[in-house]
Backbone as ProteinMPNN parsed JSONL, in Angstrom:
{"seq_chain_A": "XXXXXXXXXXXXXXXXXXXXXXXXXXXXXXXXXXXXXXXXXXXXXXXXXXXXXXXXXXXXXXXXXXXXXXXXXXXXXXXXXXXXXXXXXXXXXXXXXXXXXXXXXXXXXXXXXXXXXX", "coords_chain_A": {"N_chain_A": [[55.425, 155.204, -78.353], [55.021, 156.497, -74.848], [52.72, 157.239, -73.057], [53.77, 159.136, -70.922], [56.373, 159.524, -72.452], [55.603, 161.576, -74.308], [54.568, 163.501, -72.659], [56.727, 164.528, -72.027], [58.281, 164.843, -74.513], [56.655, 166.962, -75.073], [56.84, 168.792, -73.288], [59.346, 169.858, -73.632], [59.643, 170.86, -76.053], [57.632, 172.895, -75.589], [59.601, 174.041, -73.359], [61.671, 174.779, -75.433], [60.391, 176.558, -77.024], [59.971, 178.913, -75.958], [59.749, 182.349, -75.711], [60.581, 184.679, -74.101], [61.609, 188.605, -73.715], [63.348, 189.213, -73.347], [65.05, 187.151, -74.713], [64.953, 188.148, -77.35], [66.627, 190.223, -77.033], [68.961, 189.235, -76.583], [69.584, 188.079, -78.901], [68.728, 185.205, -79.285], [67.769, 181.656, -80.284], [64.188, 181.351, -79.81], [61.217, 180.588, -79.755], [57.663, 181.636, -80.149], [55.869, 180.849, -77.28], [52.869, 178.896, -77.873], [49.924, 178.826, -76.845], [47.564, 176.682, -77.652], [49.375, 174.81, -78.723], [50.061, 174.093, -75.95], [48.069, 173.858, -74.39], [46.975, 171.266, -75.922], [48.853, 169.514, -75.86], [50.93, 169.714, -73.351], [48.903, 170.219, -71.259], [46.836, 167.96, -72.012], [44.387, 168.278, -72.238], [40.487, 168.179, -74.026], [40.311, 168.84, -77.382], [37.759, 170.279, -78.137], [37.653, 171.663, -75.102], [40.427, 173.28, -75.478], [39.455, 175.37, -77.033], [37.774, 176.722, -76.322], [38.983, 178.24, -75.132], [39.19, 178.879, -71.511], [39.102, 181.175, -68.537], [40.697, 180.651, -66.596], [42.169, 178.392, -67.76], [43.896, 180.05, -69.042], [44.752, 181.666, -67.1], [46.459, 179.083, -66.098], [48.268, 178.866, -68.097], [49.339, 181.018, -68.691], [50.491, 180.561, -66.078], [51.794, 178.849, -66.036], [53.603, 179.446, -68.81], [55.828, 181.703, -67.949], [56.514, 180.585, -65.652], [58.597, 178.468, -67.34], [59.806, 180.567, -68.805], [61.567, 181.613, -67.12], [63.741, 179.826, -66.96], [64.511, 179.583, -69.716], [66.183, 181.587, -71.018], [68.789, 181.571, -69.681], [69.22, 178.654, -69.723], [69.338, 178.79, -72.748], [71.808, 180.11, -72.944], [73.136, 178.821, -71.808], [74.101, 177.016, -72.723], [75.273, 178.507, -75.147], [77.511, 178.963, -74.298], [78.347, 176.351, -74.03], [78.847, 175.958, -76.61], [80.981, 177.17, -77.208], [83.309, 177.41, -76.276], [83.913, 174.317, -77.078], [84.015, 175.661, -79.259], [85.985, 177.24, -79.77], [88.225, 176.625, -77.893], [88.453, 173.68, -77.182], [88.46, 172.558, -80.327], [89.956, 174.416, -81.746], [92.387, 175.003, -80.44], [95.929, 175.234, -80.115], [97.539, 173.937, -78.925], [97.074, 171.019, -79.617], [96.384, 171.02, -82.414], [98.945, 171.35, -84.25], [99.685, 174.116, -86.609], [101.672, 172.904, -88.096], [100.861, 170.388, -88.525], [98.22, 170.541, -90.819], [98.016, 171.042, -93.433], [95.939, 173.222, -95.021], [96.075, 175.556, -93.144], [98.519, 176.115, -93.529], [99.123, 177.015, -96.077], [99.45, 180.4, -97.31], [98.077, 182.858, -98.768], [99.349, 185.314, -101.626], [99.323, 188.561, -100.97], [97.527, 191.57, -101.92], [99.328, 193.565, -103.817], [100.117, 197.106, -103.365], [100.925, 198.306, -105.164], [101.086, 199.414, -108.459], [101.304, 196.44, -110.874], [104.238, 196.329, -114.196]], "CA_chain_A": [[55.935, 155.905, -77.29], [53.952, 155.829, -74.109], [52.709, 158.408, -72.506], [54.937, 159.895, -70.271], [57.325, 160.348, -73.11], [54.621, 162.192, -74.944], [54.597, 164.761, -72.176], [57.753, 164.336, -71.875], [58.644, 165.236, -75.924], [55.567, 168.271, -75.397], [57.208, 169.67, -72.152], [60.429, 169.934, -73.961], [59.018, 171.846, -76.787], [57.452, 173.799, -75.086], [60.825, 175.167, -73.305], [62.892, 175.27, -76.509], [59.083, 177.691, -77.497], [59.124, 180.211, -75.272], [60.355, 183.587, -76.502], [60.617, 186.307, -73.36], [61.905, 189.651, -74.633], [65.262, 188.93, -72.725], [65.676, 185.739, -75.194], [64.932, 188.819, -79.051], [67.598, 191.147, -77.13], [70.503, 188.707, -76.487], [69.622, 187.565, -79.702], [68.8, 184.053, -79.141], [66.272, 181.409, -81.682], [63.198, 181.159, -79.332], [60.049, 180.601, -80.561], [56.538, 182.411, -78.734], [54.842, 179.714, -76.48], [51.412, 178.54, -78.495], [48.29, 178.207, -76.413], [46.814, 175.454, -78.483], [49.522, 173.63, -78.136], [50.119, 173.9, -74.531], [46.466, 173.043, -73.997], [46.813, 169.549, -75.895], [50.082, 168.149, -75.875], [50.888, 169.507, -72.596], [47.897, 169.929, -69.789], [45.965, 167.04, -72.498], [42.51, 169.024, -72.488], [40.064, 168.152, -75.365], [40.802, 169.923, -78.183], [36.882, 171.427, -77.344], [37.973, 172.89, -74.013], [41.11, 174.026, -75.676], [38.765, 176.52, -78.227], [37.056, 177.684, -75.579], [40.241, 179.572, -73.736], [38.638, 179.814, -70.295], [40.084, 182.093, -67.809], [41.541, 179.377, -65.582], [43.229, 177.453, -68.917], [44.664, 181.336, -69.895], [45.686, 181.235, -66.044], [47.415, 178.01, -66.043], [48.942, 178.444, -69.056], [50.603, 181.729, -67.928], [51.909, 180.528, -64.624], [53.257, 177.621, -66.737], [54.69, 180.192, -69.817], [56.558, 182.33, -67.003], [58.152, 179.367, -65.228], [59.574, 178.343, -68.269], [60.701, 181.61, -69.209], [62.605, 181.802, -66.357], [64.285, 178.721, -67.25], [65.005, 179.705, -71.138], [67.765, 182.301, -71.243], [70.012, 180.399, -68.587], [69.303, 176.803, -70.68], [70.223, 179.426, -74.127], [73.228, 181.082, -72.529], [74.809, 177.72, -71.023], [74.506, 176.414, -74.457], [75.923, 178.899, -76.406], [78.841, 178.784, -73.78], [79.647, 175.208, -74.512], [79.305, 175.65, -78.03], [81.528, 178.876, -77.751], [84.588, 176.201, -75.528], [83.769, 173.647, -77.974], [84.649, 175.707, -81.013], [87.483, 178.404, -79.09], [89.252, 175.632, -76.77], [88.669, 171.856, -78.106], [88.743, 172.163, -81.296], [90.692, 175.332, -82.275], [93.906, 174.23, -79.774], [96.908, 175.33, -81.358], [98.587, 172.265, -78.898], [96.589, 169.914, -79.888], [96.697, 170.954, -83.523], [99.416, 172.945, -84.951], [99.61, 174.469, -88.215], [102.499, 172.132, -89.458], [100.283, 169.321, -88.644], [97.166, 171.305, -91.486], [98.831, 171.937, -95.069], [95.198, 174.031, -95.215], [96.205, 176.111, -92.611], [99.811, 176.76, -93.676], [98.736, 177.753, -97.42], [99.313, 181.148, -97.165], [97.522, 183.277, -100.133], [100.005, 186.466, -101.705], [98.477, 189.548, -100.406], [97.237, 192.391, -103.07], [99.744, 194.67, -103.679], [99.309, 198.108, -104.219], [101.473, 198.703, -106.685], [100.42, 198.122, -110.456], [102.539, 196.389, -112.448], [104.816, 197.062, -114.945]], "C_chain_A": [[54.588, 156.342, -76.205], [53.857, 157.331, -73.831], [53.33, 159.404, -71.448], [56.094, 160.408, -71.208], [56.893, 161.223, -73.999], [54.96, 163.96, -74.419], [55.911, 165.773, -72.129], [58.68, 165.518, -73.195], [57.608, 167.065, -75.682], [56.645, 169.25, -74.585], [58.678, 170.41, -72.945], [60.442, 170.908, -74.943], [58.207, 172.996, -76.878], [58.608, 175.226, -74.228], [61.655, 175.592, -74.046], [61.657, 176.292, -77.31], [59.058, 178.763, -77.207], [60.706, 181.517, -75.875], [59.838, 184.404, -74.93], [61.445, 186.889, -74.899], [63.037, 189.692, -74.269], [66.176, 188.786, -74.131], [65.715, 186.71, -76.902], [66.399, 190.111, -78.595], [68.559, 190.686, -77.516], [70.746, 187.477, -77.943], [69.41, 185.713, -80.136], [67.766, 183.31, -79.74], [65.777, 181.22, -80.042], [61.942, 181.383, -80.142], [58.867, 181.173, -79.028], [55.602, 181.124, -78.415], [53.303, 179.699, -76.953], [50.364, 177.685, -77.329], [47.838, 176.862, -76.152], [47.522, 174.352, -78.031], [50.085, 172.718, -76.76], [49.149, 173.062, -74.006], [46.771, 171.366, -74.313], [47.375, 169.281, -75.66], [50.377, 168.29, -74.161], [50.373, 169.222, -71.105], [47.223, 169.411, -70.607], [44.617, 167.363, -71.784], [42.757, 168.274, -73.972], [40.321, 169.102, -75.941], [39.01, 171.064, -78.237], [36.758, 172.657, -76.721], [38.649, 173.911, -74.262], [40.436, 175.423, -76.411], [38.313, 177.278, -77.564], [37.928, 178.903, -74.502], [39.673, 180.26, -72.785], [39.63, 180.456, -69.079], [41.05, 181.314, -67.404], [42.003, 178.581, -66.597], [44.103, 178.399, -69.155], [45.595, 181.205, -68.522], [46.917, 180.232, -66.013], [48.12, 178.072, -67.029], [49.84, 180.173, -68.78], [51.091, 181.787, -67.09], [53.063, 179.676, -65.317], [54.48, 178.376, -68.094], [56.018, 180.595, -68.413], [57.206, 181.378, -66.187], [58.595, 178.541, -66.084], [60.606, 179.149, -68.592], [61.571, 182.029, -68.247], [64.003, 180.97, -65.931], [65.42, 179.018, -68.942], [66.09, 180.259, -71.138], [68.925, 181.887, -70.566], [70.088, 179.581, -69.146], [70.585, 177.653, -72.206], [71.636, 179.98, -73.91], [74.081, 179.962, -72.331], [74.761, 177.035, -72.029], [75.595, 176.325, -75.571], [77.408, 178.78, -75.583], [79.6, 177.6, -73.8], [79.691, 175.108, -75.73], [80.57, 176.584, -78.492], [82.927, 178.146, -77.45], [84.491, 175.679, -76.93], [84.409, 174.174, -79.204], [85.944, 176.409, -80.494], [88.432, 177.857, -78.718], [89.499, 174.816, -77.167], [89.026, 172.497, -79.43], [89.841, 173.417, -81.804], [92.577, 175.165, -81.384], [94.552, 174.547, -80.199], [98.291, 174.132, -80.81], [98.344, 171.406, -79.589], [96.582, 169.576, -81.546], [97.183, 171.504, -84.223], [99.09, 173.06, -86.118], [100.363, 173.806, -88.731], [101.322, 170.643, -90.084], [98.962, 169.252, -89.512], [97.65, 171.898, -92.681], [97.591, 172.553, -94.881], [96.153, 175.598, -94.258], [97.465, 176.594, -92.932], [100.088, 177.056, -94.924], [98.953, 179.187, -97.236], [99.049, 182.12, -99.103], [98.06, 185.095, -100.134], [98.677, 187.368, -101.487], [98.99, 190.492, -101.371], [98.792, 193.359, -102.447], [99.778, 195.808, -104.244], [100.12, 198.952, -105.331], [100.982, 198.121, -108.07], [102.08, 197.216, -110.511], [103.07, 196.533, -113.242], [104.243, 196.742, -115.882]], "O_chain_A": [[53.432, 156.489, -76.6], [54.562, 158.276, -74.185], [53.068, 160.604, -71.524], [56.717, 161.438, -70.95], [57.792, 161.787, -74.624], [55.3, 164.984, -75.011], [56.102, 166.988, -72.163], [59.376, 166.512, -72.984], [58.018, 168.121, -76.162], [57.181, 170.237, -75.087], [58.917, 171.589, -72.684], [61.218, 171.851, -74.788], [58.061, 173.808, -77.792], [58.604, 176.455, -74.297], [62.395, 176.535, -73.763], [62.097, 176.842, -78.32], [58.421, 179.647, -77.782], [61.892, 181.472, -76.201], [58.641, 184.653, -74.79], [61.737, 186.473, -76.02], [63.85, 190.295, -74.969], [67.126, 189.412, -74.603], [66.41, 186.164, -77.76], [67.033, 190.732, -79.448], [69.213, 191.146, -78.452], [71.534, 186.542, -78.082], [69.897, 185.159, -81.122], [66.72, 183.942, -79.888], [66.589, 181.004, -79.142], [61.764, 182.233, -81.015], [58.984, 181.178, -77.802], [54.809, 180.574, -79.179], [52.532, 180.487, -76.407], [50.152, 176.496, -77.089], [47.727, 176.167, -75.142], [47.119, 173.379, -77.393], [50.368, 171.541, -76.535], [49.234, 171.989, -73.409], [46.817, 170.461, -73.479], [47.117, 168.374, -74.869], [50.167, 167.276, -73.495], [50.845, 168.547, -70.189], [46.239, 170.151, -70.587], [44.013, 166.712, -70.932], [43.713, 167.945, -74.673], [40.568, 170.183, -75.406], [39.036, 172.29, -78.346], [36.328, 173.776, -76.999], [38.369, 175.052, -73.894], [41.024, 176.494, -76.261], [38.278, 178.472, -77.863], [37.693, 179.795, -73.687], [39.498, 181.478, -72.731], [40.796, 180.11, -68.884], [42.187, 181.334, -67.874], [42.452, 177.609, -65.99], [45.21, 177.99, -69.506], [46.763, 180.817, -68.549], [48.101, 180.558, -65.92], [48.91, 177.127, -67.021], [51.07, 180.173, -68.721], [51.976, 182.605, -66.833], [54.294, 179.653, -65.312], [55.651, 178.06, -68.305], [56.906, 179.814, -68.07], [58.429, 181.394, -66.056], [59.15, 177.595, -65.525], [61.802, 178.876, -68.692], [62.397, 182.88, -68.577], [64.89, 181.197, -65.109], [66.602, 178.742, -69.148], [67.099, 179.564, -71.253], [70.03, 181.94, -71.105], [71.274, 179.348, -69.378], [71.743, 177.42, -72.551], [72.426, 180.221, -74.823], [75.295, 179.919, -72.532], [75.712, 176.263, -72.147], [76.234, 175.527, -76.257], [78.407, 178.509, -76.25], [80.82, 177.48, -73.685], [80.461, 174.278, -76.214], [81.035, 176.738, -79.622], [83.758, 178.245, -78.352], [84.874, 176.357, -77.884], [85.104, 173.538, -79.997], [87.002, 175.977, -80.95], [89.55, 178.288, -79.0], [90.623, 174.683, -77.65], [90.143, 173.016, -79.442], [90.757, 172.885, -82.431], [93.668, 175.254, -81.946], [94.252, 174.382, -81.381], [99.267, 173.663, -81.396], [99.224, 170.876, -80.268], [96.702, 168.448, -82.024], [96.559, 172.23, -84.998], [98.327, 172.299, -86.714], [100.194, 173.738, -89.949], [101.064, 170.143, -91.18], [98.311, 168.224, -89.327], [97.68, 173.111, -92.889], [97.913, 172.856, -93.733], [96.745, 176.481, -94.879], [97.591, 177.757, -92.549], [101.25, 177.395, -95.145], [97.983, 179.321, -96.491], [99.658, 181.98, -100.163], [97.669, 185.958, -99.347], [97.494, 187.102, -101.7], [100.159, 190.565, -101.751], [99.176, 193.677, -101.322], [99.55, 195.886, -105.451], [99.878, 199.924, -106.047], [100.667, 197.029, -108.542], [103.28, 197.377, -110.286], [102.361, 197.386, -113.776], [104.503, 197.255, -116.971]]}, "name": "protein", "num_of_chains": 1, "seq": "XXXXXXXXXXXXXXXXXXXXXXXXXXXXXXXXXXXXXXXXXXXXXXXXXXXXXXXXXXXXXXXXXXXXXXXXXXXXXXXXXXXXXXXXXXXXXXXXXXXXXXXXXXXXXXXXXXXXXX"}
C-alpha cells in the first residue's frame, strides 16, 4: 500500500474512532480518538515526538478531532437510516415478498389457551 493509501486508511480509522458526547446519547457505536494513533498515523510524526506531546501537537490534534466530530454524527445517522430503509422497506416489502411465497412466514404457532386441559 502506498503512502496515500496509508493516510486514507488512517483517516478512515480516525473518523470512525471519534467519540463526541452526542454520539453516546444517541447510542451510536463510536470510539474515542487516540492522540498517539493520530500523531503517528495521521500526522506522520516520529514516535519520540509523539511521546513528548508538545502544546502545538496537542492543539493540532484537538483541531483535527473537532473537525472530525462535526461529521461523525451525521455520517452515523445516514448509515443508520440507510440500514433502516434496507431492512424495513427493501427487504420486508410485502408486495415483492408476499407471505404465500414464504412457507416459514405462513406457519402459525398455536396460541396458549387460558383454559386448562380436561
